[in-house]
C-alpha positions, 0 to 999 in steps of 0.5 A: 135160709139160715137153717140150711147154711147151719146144716151145711156148716154142721155137716162140714164140722163133723167131716173136718173132725173125722179127717183130722182124727184120722180114720184108721185110728177112729175105726180100728183102735186095736191096730195102734202101736204096730210098726209095720206091715201091709197097708189096709186099702180101706183106711188108705181109701178113707184118708184118700178121700179126705185128701181129695175133699180137704187136702190139709186134713187128709194129709194130717189123717195119713200122718196120724195113721202112719204114726199110730200104725193104725193104717197096717193091717193086723197079722192075725198070727199069735204065738205063746211061749212056755212060762219056763222058757220065759224064765231063762230071759230073766237074770238072778236080779229080776231084770229082762235080757233083751238079746235073749228075749229077742232070740227067744221070740225069734225062735218061736215066731219067726219074726225078729222084733226090733227091741232096741226101736225107740218107738217101743213102749216099755211097761213094767208088770205088776207082782201079780202078773209075774207071779202067774208066770213063776217070776219074782219082781225085781227090787 
């Protein structure tokens, strides 16, 4: 009887841990960082199952998946911009003009990106990455 209760307890612990860490974030870590899109029915169904069995962890799973963007389907589209075009958005000091960058992205992809969104993560490029595009780093 003691072994059976340990097995049941272990299964419940694993199930709760899975729900607390959110299905979409675990199964599709490459989707994190998306702001919006179509909701993936598989991830939504897995989170809903979590709500059926464990209300609070299921709600937390939905919250985490929406917050990280892992619940959204990937768009599957990519676009490349000529490095010569990218030079136009960098000023003489090496700083990026966000308005020009937004216009350039919208022109080439047809999507308007919210570059002023507070959830947007800005990262600086290394000198090698900039040199690959023929750009010089800002001082």
